[in-house]
Backbone as ProteinMPNN parsed JSONL, in Angstrom:
{"seq_chain_A": "MNPQIPEDAQAFFDLASRFVALANDLSEEHGRARVAAAILWAASRYGAFAWAMSGAPGRQPPEEALDLFGAQYRKMMEDNLRRLREELSPADKAAGGEP", "coords_chain_A": {"N_chain_A": [[0.841, -1.187, 0.0], [0.452, 2.261, -0.709], [1.907, 4.648, 1.319], [1.171, 7.315, 1.237], [-1.419, 7.506, 0.439], [-4.662, 7.427, 1.694], [-6.179, 4.575, 3.354], [-8.84, 3.86, 2.533], [-9.013, 5.197, 0.098], [-6.946, 3.93, -1.249], [-8.018, 1.358, -1.439], [-10.103, 1.906, -3.209], [-8.645, 2.649, -5.557], [-7.267, 0.265, -5.981], [-9.392, -1.45, -6.591], [-10.34, -0.212, -8.938], [-8.097, -0.657, -10.521], [-8.267, -3.377, -10.922], [-10.418, -3.541, -12.691], [-9.264, -2.223, -14.876], [-7.178, -3.993, -15.492], [-8.673, -6.231, -16.289], [-9.929, -5.091, -18.509], [-7.69, -4.638, -20.132], [-6.963, -7.305, -20.669], [-9.282, -8.175, -22.05], [-9.174, -6.497, -24.236], [-7.309, -7.577, -25.911], [-8.647, -9.509, -27.348], [-10.948, -8.193, -28.26], [-10.309, -5.587, -28.971], [-9.274, -2.222, -28.247], [-11.031, 0.007, -28.622], [-13.618, -1.113, -28.712], [-13.735, -2.349, -26.19], [-13.426, -0.091, -24.542], [-15.818, 1.266, -25.158], [-17.663, -0.632, -24.225], [-17.049, -0.634, -21.495], [-17.815, 1.975, -20.787], [-20.574, 1.808, -21.277], [-21.271, -0.22, -19.458], [-20.539, 1.037, -17.053], [-22.364, 3.16, -17.023], [-24.761, 1.753, -16.899], [-24.467, 0.34, -14.451], [-24.11, 2.499, -12.741], [-26.608, 3.785, -12.994], [-28.222, 1.776, -11.899], [-27.158, 1.66, -9.26], [-27.832, 4.245, -8.423], [-30.646, 4.092, -8.562], [-31.119, 2.125, -6.618], [-30.284, 3.385, -4.36], [-32.161, 4.884, -3.164], [-32.459, 7.371, -4.147], [-34.248, 8.058, -6.297], [-37.129, 10.02, -6.413], [-36.149, 11.726, -4.526], [-34.143, 12.959, -5.861], [-33.985, 14.357, -8.999], [-33.678, 12.596, -12.152], [-32.205, 14.095, -14.026], [-30.527, 15.638, -12.46], [-28.942, 13.658, -11.327], [-27.676, 12.785, -13.684], [-26.178, 15.087, -14.269], [-24.43, 15.101, -12.049], [-23.09, 12.561, -12.253], [-21.985, 12.916, -14.802], [-20.288, 15.14, -14.401], [-18.496, 14.057, -12.546], [-17.333, 12.013, -14.105], [-16.109, 13.563, -16.11], [-14.165, 15.005, -14.626], [-12.558, 12.875, -13.689], [-11.688, 11.835, -16.144], [-10.275, 14.039, -17.196], [-8.209, 14.192, -15.263], [-6.957, 11.688, -15.68], [-6.176, 11.859, -18.391], [-4.322, 13.959, -18.229], [-2.437, 12.784, -16.464], [-1.585, 10.528, -17.941], [-0.428, 11.767, -20.19], [1.749, 12.931, -18.958], [3.125, 10.7, -17.884], [3.549, 8.682, -19.864], [6.057, 7.719, -22.082], [7.416, 8.943, -25.216], [7.978, 6.638, -26.749], [6.315, 4.706, -25.542], [3.821, 5.799, -26.173], [3.868, 5.621, -28.968], [3.949, 2.876, -29.265], [1.559, 2.147, -28.239], [1.073, 1.565, -25.476], [-0.074, -0.067, -22.394], [-2.587, 1.149, -20.068]], "CA_chain_A": [[0.0, 0.0, 0.0], [1.16, 3.527, -0.759], [1.662, 5.33, 2.596], [0.659, 8.657, 1.019], [-2.826, 7.418, 0.06], [-5.463, 6.816, 2.769], [-6.544, 3.18, 3.1], [-10.074, 3.748, 1.749], [-8.695, 5.62, -1.271], [-6.133, 2.865, -1.837], [-8.95, 0.279, -1.794], [-10.79, 2.377, -4.415], [-7.737, 2.548, -6.698], [-7.012, -1.16, -6.212], [-10.574, -1.968, -7.281], [-10.309, 0.325, -10.305], [-7.005, -1.336, -11.236], [-8.762, -4.698, -11.326], [-11.208, -3.324, -13.906], [-8.329, -1.894, -15.96], [-6.491, -5.238, -15.864], [-9.642, -7.021, -17.057], [-10.089, -4.421, -19.801], [-6.494, -4.925, -20.939], [-7.09, -8.686, -21.15], [-10.361, -8.244, -23.037], [-8.832, -5.736, -25.444], [-6.54, -8.44, -26.81], [-9.598, -10.212, -28.21], [-12.015, -7.333, -28.793], [-9.801, -4.274, -29.361], [-9.432, -1.175, -27.228], [-12.208, 0.858, -28.835], [-14.822, -1.85, -28.317], [-13.692, -2.516, -24.739], [-13.699, 1.22, -23.95], [-17.258, 1.512, -25.304], [-18.369, -1.556, -23.332], [-16.858, -0.153, -20.125], [-18.68, 3.147, -20.602], [-21.956, 1.346, -21.195], [-21.412, -0.937, -18.19], [-20.49, 2.017, -15.966], [-23.629, 3.891, -16.983], [-25.8, 0.823, -16.433], [-24.302, 0.085, -13.03], [-24.372, 3.774, -12.058], [-28.063, 3.973, -12.946], [-28.713, 0.798, -10.936], [-26.771, 2.105, -7.919], [-28.645, 5.426, -8.135], [-32.021, 3.641, -8.316], [-31.16, 1.346, -5.38], [-29.849, 4.231, -3.247], [-33.281, 5.654, -2.638], [-32.433, 8.712, -4.737], [-35.469, 8.409, -7.032], [-38.091, 10.655, -5.522], [-35.432, 12.803, -3.827], [-33.243, 13.601, -6.813], [-34.419, 14.132, -10.379], [-32.663, 11.931, -12.984], [-31.345, 15.09, -14.674], [-29.514, 16.017, -11.478], [-28.021, 12.515, -11.27], [-26.871, 12.855, -14.906], [-25.198, 16.166, -14.099], [-23.437, 14.666, -11.073], [-22.272, 11.5, -12.846], [-21.233, 13.499, -15.916], [-19.218, 15.982, -13.855], [-17.494, 13.161, -11.96], [-16.615, 11.373, -15.205], [-15.265, 14.566, -16.76], [-13.014, 15.273, -13.771], [-11.686, 11.703, -13.71], [-11.085, 11.744, -17.477], [-9.274, 15.104, -17.266], [-7.081, 13.774, -14.427], [-6.268, 10.568, -16.327], [-5.515, 12.362, -19.606], [-3.145, 14.712, -17.79], [-1.473, 11.844, -15.902], [-1.003, 9.71, -19.014], [0.455, 12.623, -20.996], [2.974, 13.133, -18.179], [3.81, 9.452, -17.562], [3.926, 7.859, -21.003], [7.158, 8.206, -22.908], [7.064, 8.917, -26.645], [8.015, 5.254, -27.238], [5.081, 4.075, -25.058], [2.704, 6.325, -26.957], [3.957, 5.072, -30.316], [3.679, 1.43, -29.217], [0.207, 1.914, -27.739], [1.205, 0.887, -24.182], [-1.253, -0.272, -21.543], [-2.762, 2.16, -19.019]], "C_chain_A": [[0.881, 1.243, 0.0], [0.868, 4.299, 0.524], [1.094, 6.738, 2.435], [-0.831, 8.676, 0.669], [-3.597, 6.776, 1.206], [-5.965, 5.432, 2.366], [-7.81, 3.05, 2.256], [-9.859, 4.189, 0.304], [-7.872, 4.553, -1.974], [-7.017, 1.706, -2.271], [-9.707, 0.64, -3.074], [-9.9, 2.196, -5.643], [-7.384, 1.098, -7.009], [-8.178, -1.794, -6.968], [-10.595, -1.496, -8.732], [-9.228, -0.365, -11.132], [-7.418, -2.726, -11.685], [-9.602, -4.584, -12.596], [-10.295, -3.026, -15.096], [-7.599, -3.151, -16.427], [-7.412, -6.127, -16.695], [-9.829, -6.409, -18.444], [-8.891, -4.682, -20.703], [-6.544, -6.342, -21.494], [-8.132, -8.791, -22.258], [-9.998, -7.53, -24.337], [-7.99, -6.562, -26.418], [-7.456, -9.161, -27.791], [-10.546, -9.262, -28.939], [-11.546, -5.964, -29.278], [-10.137, -3.214, -28.328], [-10.707, -0.361, -27.404], [-13.485, 0.163, -28.367], [-14.878, -2.026, -26.799], [-13.989, -1.189, -24.042], [-15.189, 1.552, -24.021], [-18.062, 0.626, -24.357], [-18.238, -1.118, -21.874], [-17.751, 1.054, -19.85], [-20.138, 2.731, -20.439], [-22.195, 0.657, -19.855], [-21.404, 0.031, -17.008], [-21.803, 2.792, -15.871], [-24.762, 3.006, -16.485], [-25.692, 0.597, -14.936], [-24.546, 1.36, -12.216], [-25.857, 4.052, -11.933], [-28.693, 3.019, -11.932], [-28.405, 1.246, -9.507], [-27.598, 3.318, -7.496], [-30.06, 4.994, -7.767], [-32.139, 2.905, -6.979], [-30.797, 2.174, -4.149], [-30.993, 4.957, -2.558], [-33.341, 7.055, -3.212], [-33.68, 9.038, -5.55], [-36.53, 8.924, -6.052], [-37.464, 11.791, -4.737], [-34.566, 13.604, -4.793], [-33.741, 13.321, -8.223], [-33.311, 13.444, -11.185], [-31.707, 12.922, -13.653], [-30.223, 15.534, -13.736], [-28.468, 14.905, -11.331], [-27.114, 12.514, -12.5], [-25.802, 13.935, -14.802], [-24.078, 15.751, -13.149], [-22.51, 13.61, -11.66], [-21.414, 12.05, -13.982], [-20.07, 14.351, -15.436], [-18.116, 15.126, -13.234], [-16.668, 12.499, -13.06], [-15.653, 12.36, -15.86], [-14.011, 14.847, -15.933], [-12.04, 14.093, -13.792], [-10.971, 11.576, -15.053], [-10.006, 12.808, -17.636], [-8.017, 14.715, -16.48], [-6.275, 12.664, -15.112], [-5.569, 10.988, -17.616], [-4.239, 13.11, -19.248], [-2.059, 13.747, -17.301], [-0.794, 11.026, -17.003], [-0.077, 10.525, -19.914], [1.795, 12.816, -20.292], [3.792, 11.846, -18.054], [4.291, 8.659, -18.764], [5.053, 8.509, -21.789], [6.693, 8.232, -24.361], [7.054, 7.5, -27.217], [6.768, 4.489, -26.8], [3.89, 4.495, -25.908], [2.694, 5.74, -28.364], [3.604, 3.597, -30.353], [2.275, 1.12, -28.734], [0.208, 1.153, -26.418], [-0.076, 0.815, -23.39], [-1.349, 0.833, -20.505], [-2.295, 1.65, -17.67]], "O_chain_A": [[1.933, 1.267, 0.639], [-0.295, 4.586, 0.808], [0.582, 7.303, 3.401], [-1.438, 9.745, 0.608], [-3.233, 5.689, 1.654], [-6.153, 5.152, 1.183], [-7.858, 2.216, 1.352], [-10.454, 3.623, -0.613], [-8.072, 4.295, -3.161], [-6.806, 1.128, -3.337], [-9.928, -0.219, -3.927], [-10.343, 1.653, -6.655], [-7.218, 0.738, -8.174], [-7.966, -2.588, -7.885], [-10.839, -2.285, -9.645], [-9.428, -0.627, -12.319], [-6.961, -3.202, -12.724], [-9.508, -5.436, -13.48], [-10.528, -3.522, -16.198], [-7.42, -3.352, -17.628], [-6.982, -6.709, -17.691], [-9.883, -7.13, -19.441], [-9.052, -4.92, -21.9], [-6.206, -6.565, -22.657], [-7.89, -9.425, -23.285], [-10.461, -7.913, -25.411], [-7.963, -6.276, -27.615], [-7.077, -9.395, -28.939], [-10.904, -9.496, -30.094], [-12.307, -5.251, -29.932], [-11.147, -3.297, -27.629], [-11.392, -0.071, -26.423], [-14.329, 0.773, -27.709], [-15.937, -1.871, -26.191], [-14.727, -1.162, -23.057], [-15.759, 2.061, -23.056], [-19.034, 1.082, -23.754], [-19.194, -1.215, -21.105], [-18.374, 1.138, -18.791], [-20.846, 3.24, -19.57], [-23.199, 0.914, -19.191], [-22.178, -0.136, -16.065], [-22.297, 3.052, -14.774], [-25.624, 3.46, -15.733], [-26.694, 0.651, -14.223], [-25.12, 1.305, -11.129], [-26.32, 4.504, -10.886], [-29.594, 3.408, -11.19], [-29.281, 1.217, -8.643], [-28.017, 3.412, -6.342], [-30.617, 5.469, -6.777], [-33.145, 3.044, -6.282], [-30.98, 1.719, -3.02], [-30.814, 5.567, -1.504], [-34.188, 7.852, -2.807], [-34.143, 10.178, -5.514], [-36.779, 8.324, -5.007], [-38.159, 12.719, -4.324], [-34.293, 14.783, -4.567], [-33.903, 12.161, -8.6], [-32.13, 13.681, -10.931], [-30.526, 12.62, -13.828], [-29.099, 15.776, -14.177], [-27.271, 15.172, -11.225], [-25.913, 12.27, -12.379], [-24.656, 13.724, -15.199], [-22.906, 16.019, -13.416], [-21.288, 13.739, -11.581], [-20.245, 11.687, -14.108], [-18.981, 14.291, -16.006], [-16.933, 15.435, -13.382], [-15.443, 12.43, -12.96], [-14.502, 12.017, -16.131], [-12.912, 14.918, -16.483], [-10.83, 14.29, -13.902], [-9.786, 11.248, -15.098], [-8.93, 12.517, -18.158], [-6.899, 14.886, -16.965], [-5.045, 12.704, -15.118], [-4.469, 10.511, -17.9], [-3.201, 12.922, -19.881], [-0.895, 13.878, -17.681], [0.424, 10.854, -16.995], [0.955, 10.019, -20.354], [2.844, 12.859, -20.935], [5.021, 11.891, -18.11], [5.342, 8.021, -18.695], [5.002, 9.694, -22.116], [5.686, 7.611, -24.7], [6.224, 7.183, -28.069], [6.214, 3.712, -27.578], [3.066, 3.673, -26.309], [1.635, 5.401, -28.892], [3.035, 3.11, -31.331], [1.834, -0.027, -28.803], [-0.56, 0.207, -26.246], [-1.039, 1.531, -23.665], [-0.334, 1.397, -20.099], [-2.371, 2.373, -16.676]]}, "name": "protein", "num_of_chains": 1, "seq": "MNPQIPEDAQAFFDLASRFVALANDLSEEHGRARVAAAILWAASRYGAFAWAMSGAPGRQPPEEALDLFGAQYRKMMEDNLRRLREELSPADKAAGGEP"}
């Protein structure tokens, strides 16, 4: 475990890394674009399910949930794009290295 990351945050990143590892395995058979699209669809489906099961319907309009989920995704994507631009060498980028 990284001592600079709180334990609950580390558990979150470890879980996310498991999804990335699975995506990397699946991309060998299905290609990155298809796997990326499938992950987005699965995330939206599971997010909608989690929202519905949370008791939010009736307290939060779906449009508000869309704004929240969309803003969270945008921030995470911005962070990951920045990180990958900083971390990947030109050779990694040319070879299409794994995330």
